N, C-alpha and C positions, 0 to 999 in steps of 0.2 A: 400606547397612545399615552399621552401624559396632556392633565390638565391643570395650569398655572394659574391661580387667580391671583397674582403678586401685591408686595405691597404700596399702600398710596397713602396721602397723606389724609387724616380722621375727616375732614372736612368734604374729602371728597365725594361720601358716602353718604354725607347729610343732606338733605334738603335745607332750604329757607327757614323752612318750619320745624327745623327738627327731626324730620323723619326718618325713619332706616333705610337705606340700600341694600336690596337682594340681590345674590347671584342664582339663577334658576334653571337648571338643568335636566329636563324631562321631556318623556315619550321617545325617547331614541331607542333605537335595536342595532345590540352589538352581535355580530355572527362571528365566529371562527377568530375572534380578537383575541389574541396573548398579551394580554397585560394592560390594565389602565390605573390610571395612577389620576390621586387627585388631591392636591395642595392648597391650601388656603393660609392668610397670615393675619393677625391680629384681628380686625372690626368686620370681615368681610362676614357675612350670615349666605348661609349656602342650605338651598333648598335642591334636593336628587331625588327623583319620584320616577314613577310609570316607566323606569327604564327595563328593556328585557336584554338579558345576557342569556345566550342558547347558545349550547353546543360546541364549546372553548376546547380545545386540549393543547396545554402547556407543559407537558409532563416534564421536558428537558429543562425551564426554567427555576431555579430553586428560588420562587417568588410568588407572592400572591399574586392571585389574576387581577384581582379588585384592591389599590393600597388606597385608603384614606387618610390624612394628616391634617390636622387642625393646630396650626403652629403660630408662634407669635412671640413676640417680645417682652408682654404684658399680658394681665390677666381683662379682659374685656367683659363686663356683664350682660352686653347685649348680644355677646358673639354664639349664634346660634349656627348649630350643624344640624341639619336634619334628612334623614335618610328613610324613607318610607315607600311601600306599595311598588316595590321594584321587584325583578322576577331574577334569581339565580338558577340556572336548570341546566344537568348534562357537563359541569364543568369538571376538567380532568386535568391534575397538576397539585402543587404543594398545597395551597389552601385556596380559599374562594374570596373572602374579606380581612384585608388586615387593619384595624382602627388604632390611631396612633394618635397621640397630643403631648401638646408642651406640658413638663411638669411646673410652668407655672399659672395653670390654669387649674384652681384648687377644687370645683366644683361642677359635677355633672349638667351640661348645657345641652348635648348632642344626643338625639334619639335615633335609633334605628328600629322601626314600628312596619308592621303589614309588611313584610317582607316574608316573600316564598323561597327556601332552601330546598330545592328537590332535586333528588336523582345526581347530586355530585360526588364525584369519585376522588377525594385528597388524600394526601399521604400525613398531612399533619393535624388538621382542624378545618375545619369549614368555615369558622371567624375566629383569626386570630387576636386576641387582646393584649395591647401593649397598655391600657390607659382604662382609667375608670369614668373619662371623660362622658361616654355616651350611656345612655339605659335603653335596654336592649328587652324590649314584649312586643305580643301580639303578633308574633313573626313564627310561620311553618318551619318545623325543619323535619326532613324527613330522605336522611341521606344514607344508607344501609351499609354502603361501598366504603363510606369514609370512616377512618379511626374516632376522631371526635368530632362532635358539633359546634363545642366550645374549646377554645385552646388560649390558655392567659401565657404572656410571653413577661411581662409587665411584673416587677419587684415590687415588695412595699405592703404595708398593713392596711392599703386601699380594698373596698368590697366592690365588687362589678355587680351591677343591677341587674339579672336577666330572668327578671319573675314574668308572671301570666304568657308564656312562650306556649306553643304547642308541638310535640315531641311524637306523637302517634298516640296509641293507647300502652302507653309505658308508666310503669310506676317512678316514684322519685326516686328510688334507687337505682335502677335502670336507667334512669336521666344521669344521674350523676357517674354512672360509669363510661359517661359520653363525653366527660367536661375533665379537662385536663388544668388544675389548678393548686391552690395551696394543700390540698388533701394527697397530690403527690409530690409536689418538688414545696418543703416551709415556705421557702423565697418567695416565695410569687404571691400574687394578688390572690382573692378568693373571689369565687362566684357563687352568688347566689340565685337559685331558680325558681322556690317555693315561694307562693302556691303555684300550682301548675294548671295552663289552662288542659280542663279535662274532655272537652268538644270544642271544634270550628266552626262554629256559625256566624256569618254576617249577614246583615239586613240592609238591604238595597229594593226596599219595597219605595224609598221616596222618588227613587229613579226606572221604575216600572223592571227591577230585576235585571237590569240591564238588556232590558229587550230581546233575550236570549241570543247574544250578540257581543255579548262578554262575559267578563268574569267580577264578580262582585271580590275586590279585595281591601276594603275598608269599610266602614259603615257608612251607607249611599255614596258608595264612590266606586267606579267602573273602571275596567282594563279592556276595553273593546279589542275582538278579534280582529285579525287584517281586513281592510278595507270599511271598517267603520270607526265613527268616533262620536263625540259630543258624552254629556251627563250620560243621556240615556241609551247611548250608542245606537242613533237611529238617525244620524249623519252619514251621509257618503264620506268614504277617506280615500285617497290616491296615495298616500304615504308610499306605498312600494312600488309603485310607478313615475316615483320622483314628480307628484302632482302635475302630471302631463307633461312636465317639463315646460309648463309654462304656454305652450301649444296648445292647450284644447282644454275643455271643461270637467270636471267630474261628472260621471252621469249615475254611477253605479259603485260597488264596492270593487277598487283599483281597476277602473272601467273607464277610457276616456273616451269623449267626444272630439275627436282635432278639429282645429280651425282649416279653414283653406288653405291648400296648400303644404298640408303635414298630414302624414302615414303612420300606420304601425299602431301596436299597442299601445306602445306610448307616448306617441307624437314625435318620437324622434327622425322620423326619416321623411326627409324633403322631398316635394315634388318639381321637378324641373323639366313637366311636356311640354310647357310653351316654351321652353327655350331648346327642343329637340334634344331631353334628357342629356345635356352637354354635348350630344354628338359623340359620346361614347371616348371624349377626349379630358375628361374632367369629373366632378364629383361635385354634388348638388348640395352645397352649402345651407340654403336655406330655399324659400320656393321662388324660384325664377331665378335663384343667382348660384351661379357656378364657378368654382374654381377650378382654371384649366389648368393641364399638364405644362409642363416648363416647357415645351415646343409650340402650344396652342393659343390660340388669343380670339379675342371676341365674346361676345353674350351668351353664344351658346358654341364657344369653343371649336368653331368650324374653320376658324384663318388662323395662319400658320404666325409664328413672331419674325421681324423681319431676319432675311439670312437664312431663311427655312424655305422650301418646297414641298411641294406634291403633298397626296394624299395623307400621307403620316409625319409630313410638316419635318422631312428629313434634314440635317445639318448642310447646307450651302458649303462646296469647299472656299478654303481661302483663297481667291484669284486674285493673282499680286498685280496684274495688269489686266483687269477685265471685270467683267462683272457675272454674278450667276444667274444663269434661265433657270428662271423661277418651273418652267415647263419639263424642263430634262434633268436639273439640277446639275450641268454643266457650266464651265465656265466659257463664256463668249471673251475673246480676245480684242484687245483693242488695236486692230491695225494685222496686219499680214504678218509683221516683221518678231510678236510675241505667238508662242507655243506652246503646248503639253498641258497636263491637265489643268495646273492653276495656273497656267499661263503666265510662268516664274521663268521660262527659258526661251532663248531667240530661234526664230524660225532657220533652216538651213538658209544658209548665205550671210546672215544677219547676227554682227558681233558686238562687244562691248556691253558695258553695263547699261547702255541705253537699247540695245541690241538694233544697231545703226547699220547699213550696208558699206561696213568698211572692209578694206583690202585685207587679205589673210590669207597667209602663207601656209599651208598643211602639211606638205610632204615635198621632199626633194630625191631624184631618182637619177643615177645613183646618190645612195648616202654619205658616200667613200670614194676618194679619188687619189692618186698621185701628186705628191708635195711638187712634183716639175710641174703642177699646171696643165692645161691644155683640156682638160676634161668638161664634155659639154653635161651641164647639169640641169635638167628640166622641173622646175619648181612650180608645182600644184598649188591650188589656192582658189579662192573668190574675190570675184569684183574687182580684178586687175582691168582700170580705164583703159582703154585704146587711146594712143598717142600719135603725132605725128609724124612718120616715119617708121612706126613699130620698134621705136627705140628706148629701151628702158635700162636702168641702172643696177646694178649686180652690187652689193657691199658684202664682200668674205670677211669678217672682221673688221680691219680698220680698212681695207684695199678697196675701190670701187673700181669696177668695169663697165663696160658696156650689156645688154643683153639684147635678146628680143620678145615682143609681144605676139604671141600666136592667138590666143583666144581670152576671154573674159577670165578664164580659169586658168590659164598656161601660160609662162615665161620662161626662156632659156637663157643659161648662163653661162659662160665659160670659165673655169675655174685659173685663176694666176697662180704662179710659183708662190709655195708657202711653204715653212717650216712644219715640220710635223706636228700635229695634235688635232683639238678639235675647234672650230671655228663657227661661229654661228651666221647664217645666210640669210638676206637682206634684199627684197627688191622696193621698187621706187620707180615711179612714173616719171617724175621731176626733179628729184635729187633730193628733196626737201622733208618730203612725208614717204618714210620707208616701214615695212609690213610690222615694226615693231613700236612704232610710235602712239600708235591707238588703241594698245590693249590686244594686238597681236604677239604672240611670242616669236623669235625668230627662232628658224630651223637649224639645227646642228648637221653640221657636215663636218665630216672626220678627214683628215688625211690620214694616209696607212703605209705609204713608200717610204723608208730613213734611208738616211746617208749612210754612208759605209763606217761601223764605229760606234754607231747607238744600239743601247741596250734598252730591254723592256722594263717599263716599271713594274717591277714584279712586286707583289703583296698580297698577304690573308687578312681576311675577316672573321670575329667570331663573337657570337652573343652572348653576354655576362650574366644579365637579369632582366628584370621587367619590373616594373610599377603598376598598379600596385602587385605584389607578390603571395605567395602562399596559394592554398586552393582557395579559388573565386568562387563563391553561389550559383555567380549566374555569368552567362555571358558580359563581359564587361570591358569598355575601353583599356588599353593598358599602353604603355609606353615601355618600347623594347630598346634596351642601350647593350651597345655592343663595343669593341677596339677594333683598331686596323692596325696589325702588323706591317711593316716596310722592311726590305731587305736594308743592306746598311750601307750602300752606295746608292739610294734614294734618299732624298730632302723629302719628310712629310710635307702633303699637299690634301689640299681639296679633293677630293676622288669618289667615286661613284661606289655604292653599295646596294645589290638586292638582297633581301629578307625573304626568304620563303617562309611563309606559313602553314601548316597542314593540320586538317582538323582529323581525329581517330574514328570522329562519328560520321562524317560525311564526306570524309575522306577529300574534300575541299584544298585545293593547292592555291595559296593567292601569294603574288612576288610583289613585294612592298619596295619602292626605287626609293632609296637614301644618299643622301652626300655626306663625308665627314665634316665636321665642325670646323669651320674656319677658322677661328681662335685652337682648336683643339684638333688640331688634322686626325690625330691618333685615335678619336670617336666617333661616333654617329649614334642616333637616337631618330625613331621614326613611331610614329602613334598606328597603334592597330586597332580597328574599328571592326569588332565583330561579327557575325550574320548570327542570326537566332537561335541557329544549330552547330554554331561550333562549341559542343561542349566533350568532355574524356578528356583527352590527353592532345595537349596544343603542341605542337613543335615550331620553332623557329631556327631557321639555320642561315647564315648570311655567308654572300660569298661576291668575287668580283660577278659584273656584271655577263661577262662572255665565259667563266670559267665555273665548274661546278665546285662546290665544298670540299675546302680539305679539312674541319674542322666539322666535331660533332654538333648535334642538334641541343637546343637548350628547351628544357618542358616542363608545360605549369598543366593544371590539373583544374577543370571546369565543371562544378556539378550542373544536372540538367536532369528533368523531366518531363515526359509527354503522356497525354492521354491518346488513348489507342480504342476507338477513335476519337478523333478533336472537337468532334461534330456530330448530335444524332438528333433526329426527329423522332417524335414521339406524341402516338395519338391515343387520348386515353378518355374513357365516359367518368363522368363524375357521380359518383356516388358518394351518400355520406359528407359531404365538402371535403372527403378527402382523397388526393391521388397519388398512391407508391408507386414510385422508380425504383426498380431492382437490374442490378446488374446491369449495366447501359455501356460501360466502359474499361479500360484496365488504366491503372495509370503503372509508367515504367520508367523506371530508372534508365537512361540514355546513357550514361556516365560511365566513370571508373571505379568511382569511389560511391559507398552506402550513405544512403540520406537519412537523419534523422529528424524527428520533433513535426512532421508534417500533419497540417493543421488544414482546415477548409473551410471557407466560406459563402456565400450566394450573394451574387448579384443579379437583381430583376430588373428586369425591362417590362413590366406587366402589358404595355400597349403595343408592343410588338410580338409579343408571344412567346418571349425568351427569356432563360434565365444563364447566368454564367456562375459556374463552379470552379471556385479557384483555390489550387491547393500549392499551400507555401511553409516553408520554415521561417523561422525568426531572423535566419541569415540571411532571407533576398532568395531562395532558391523558388522558382514559381512556374506553373504554368495554369492553364484553363480549360474547361469543359463548355461549349455551346450547346444548351439544350433549347431545341425548336420545338413549342410545345401546340397540342394542337386539342382540345376538349369539347366535347359533344353532351348533350344532353339524354337521357335514355327515353325514350319515349313511351307513352301508354301503348297498350294492348286493349282493343276495345272488341269485346266478343258480344255478339246477341243471344241471349237465351229465351225463346226458342230461334233457333239460326233462319226459320221461314216462320210466315202467317199464311194463313186458309181460314176461310170462313166461309158460311153459307148465307147468301141474302135471298128473302124469297123475291119473286119476281116481283115487278111493280111498284117495288116500296125503294129501289138501289138508284143512286145517285153516284154517277164514277166520274171523276176526274183524273186526268193522267196527263202527268207532266213528263213528255221525252217520249222516247220508244223504246224505253227497260223498265220493266217490271219491278223495279226494287227503289229504293230511299235512303239517301247517304246523309250519315250524320255523322259533321264537321267538328273538328276542336281546332286550336291553336297547332298541336302537336302531330294528332293522326286522324286519318278518317277509316269508317266502319258503314256496312253496307245491309239491310236486310231485304231478303224478296218476300213478297205477298203474293197469295193466290187468293181468286175467291170462286165461287159457286153460284148459279143464279137458279134455286130451287122453287120447285112448286108446292103449293098446299091443297091442290086436287085431290082426290081421292077416287079410289076405282077398283073393280074385282079382278084379279090374276088369277089365274088357274094355269096351273101346271102340272104336267102326267111325264113322268119319269119309266119309262124302260128300257131293256138291252137286250143283246142277244140270247141269253139266257130264258129269259121268262118269257120275253115277246111269242115263241114259236112253243113255249109249252102249254100245254093243257088247261084250260082256263084262263091264260096268261096272267099268272100270278103278278104282283107289285113287285118290283127291287126292294130286299129286304135292308130295313135301317137305309133308305134312302132319305137323304136331305137336304132341302131347297135352303138356301140361304140370298137372303136381300143384300147388297153391299153399296153404303153409301159413298160415291165418289169423292164426298169431299173430305171425309175424314177416314175413308176407310174402316169404319166398323160394322162388322155382320151382324144380321140380326137372324135367327133362326126362326123361318115361320112353318115349318110341316114337318113332321118326322113319318115316315112309312116302318112299322116295327114287324111287319110279317116275313116268317125267315123263310128260306128257298133253301131249297137240297142241293146244295153244289159250294165247294172251295171258294171261299174270297177272302184272299190274302193281301194284306198292309203291311208296310215297311213303316218303324218311325225309329228315328227323325226321317222325314221326307228330303230335308237339304240339310249340308253338313258344309263348315266355313275349314276350308283346306288351309288356309294362311297360316293358323298354329303348327299345320302338321311340314309345313315349309321351311318355316322358321326351325325345325325340330326340338318344339317346345313340347311337343305329344306326339305317341305312335301309335294308339290304338283308337278305333274305332268301335262305338257297339252300337248293335240295331235290333230292335226289339217286332219280331215277324208274328203276327198274330191271324190267325184262320178264323173267319167270325162265319163261314158257313157250315151246311151242315154235315157233309161227309166230308171225308181224312184229303190232304194234300200230299200227293206223293213225290219224293226227290226233289225236295227242296234245296234249291242250291244259289249262289250269286254268280253273276256275268260282271265281272268289273272291267271298269276302261281301262284299254291300254294306250289310249291319246293324252292320257295329262303330261306335261312336260318336266315336271320334275318328280312325283309321285310313283311308287309301285305298290300294289294292293294284295293282298293275300290271305287267307281264313287263317286262323288259329288251328281249326279241326278239319281232320279230314274230310267229314262229309257231314251234312246235317243231318240229311233222311227225312222221313215223313213228318208231318203237322197234322196232328187229330182236329175235327169239329169243334170249334168252339175253344181254342188252345193258344196258346204263346208261347214263344223260345226266343231267348237272346245270344245274338251270336258276335263274337268281335272278329273284328278284322286288320290286320296286321299293317301299317302304314310305314314303308320307309323311304328314305330319300334314293335319288337316283345319285349314282355317281358323278355322271357330266352334267352340269344345271349349264342353262341358259339365264339370260337374265330376265327377268319377270316383265313382262307388257304390264303397261299404264290401264290397259282395258281389261275388264274382268274376263275370267276364263269359264266356262261352263262344263261339265263333263257328268256324264252319266252314270250309275250303279243300278243293274237289275236284280231284281230275284225272279226267279222261275220257279214253276211246280207243274206237277201232270197230277189229272184228275181221269176218273172211268167212269164212263156215262153210257148205260146199257152197255153196248159191245166194242163201243167206241174209246180210244185213248187218245186223250187230250192235254195239249199244252198251255201255258199263261205265264204271264207276265207281268211285275211290277218294278217300279221304279223308285229310284232313291236320288237325287243328285246331291 
């Protein structure tokens, strides 16, 4: 960046009362700027203050970051250059500030005061001095990673005043170690730094100490933090958002209240809701004003520009003799005589530049006959008018004979006697208008029976060159040039030549008819218009129309490349504003020669969701890839926690409103929907006494009918399934009471192969031993087999427990798991002796 304050006449800077004019540069923020130059001339007075230079790196430029020059052709007493309350922090380069002035300036008038030079990393010096014109004082220097703080480059006996600056807690000798001047090089100016500022304190009490929203940079002068301004830093400032771009008002620190029609943090996003957001076919320039894409028009960009049609406003075809149908995009031709896509070709039976129903001879059968005459020739064509007596006139060359009208497309003629050669056959209903007079070409009829003693016109043809020649970068229109050699007994004349063009890539053979040059019958030329895939080796062979070539082929090379596939479609989800496509096509060299220096560029059609990637070389070899894109936005997934709601309601206090037949309530957003089910229970606050007696088959018939040992009664709230223990009977019974823990096991981890061992705790709560404790494993599980890890469990004494491990293995043949739950039971069996009888009992786990 360079700021030049040029030289003008002195009177330009002086008002009528003689007051001085000043240039004031202040309150700017320079971020990541690489080089600022400020030049003045003669009588300009500069005030450069309250600017912030932070975080700039210019290590590759051998110049100071900020160059200041006070120049001119004469010494002006009131030429003032003040640099104060600026911040230079974190600058990386050669030096931070370079101060220069013209030798005409004999005494110091510029000042460098109350500036902060912090954490700069420079290779020469923080401040480079080429002049004693500036007084340097009241500045902060804290740049430990820099070699010098002050670096003199000006020569002479002058002394640079740099007193009353703060260099941290340094002694005078330490400060001089950070100054490069006459002490190191006797030819340089000297720098005086004593006295030093031993502490850095500034008084801003008259401006409320900057209201804790700024930094005191000189006496009662603040540098406000971002978002605040004013002497006391109490006024809102929106500089960081460019003052809301004039589209809003500042209501807080860098916070905008946008005017109607503007949105965004900076009020830069215009709203076009009232014009349908430009219908998706344009850009909202300002509120309610659209700039439509090139093919769209109208206030809301919903209309097509002329000669465009359909919802996408596609380009209408160039209808030559018709109009574009704005519904179908096709040409509606003007009348039945015009046809084809562009209405530029004649319909069948219409001819000439105006496509009129003219007579046209298309074919003669046979197309050759005896020169003695008498051959009946059938002329086929269109628009032969019927005449009296059906008599037509037939002209063979210059000789006219009668013919017969057969139908609107059929006339017969009898060939007269004629010498060998080729003649043009024309027909006419009146002898005035023959088929060759209004755009219809005459039909050639060949005489092929020669008189005795005649010789055949023998000749050979060959291709000698093409224009342009060399290796062609792409299929190019070329002129094929060759010669015809006649035998010695034949006079050169205009003869037909066929040129066969063969493409090595497409294997296509094209025959180009040509005639020798009337002015030079021994040469011919023909223009070859290639197909897009005519690449590789192209061969041209010239020959007589009814003979194969006797000469070799003339070859030339055409470069070519293709994308395989040449068109791709891509669906992608947009994340982080970036979509990356990889490996979508292959670029193939379809020619015979290598291709170099291939580059690519992108041609976008954003309103159609298409881009074209064009691969090309500087010589003109080119191909393209069409990418059809369809993007979608990742939708959020809403999950309720908890997934269901349950609640108890005291009877008589409930009020139920049910919408619909479903007991759930949906939550809907613009992108997704989620639902939560709910269930409530009506409860009562009534109180009653409940007496429960528990008996079983072991105690009911025993003497005295003792109560069941450790029986427990629980009341369960069906609303929240919370058990409440109400009563326990602790009396012990003389019998085994065996339990298994856990009572339920989830088998899914074992079915997935994640676990293979179950552990059960078997406990005897009774007063007598349980004998022959054993497991009864399920045999109906579709996936798992169960086996004990020990041979037998044995007996379980009264009031004892034992742990037993069961090995679980997957069956070799597994069926697909059903979506429904599967429950199987694992039983624990034991025996006990009561009196003279032996009993069996079982417990269950599932």
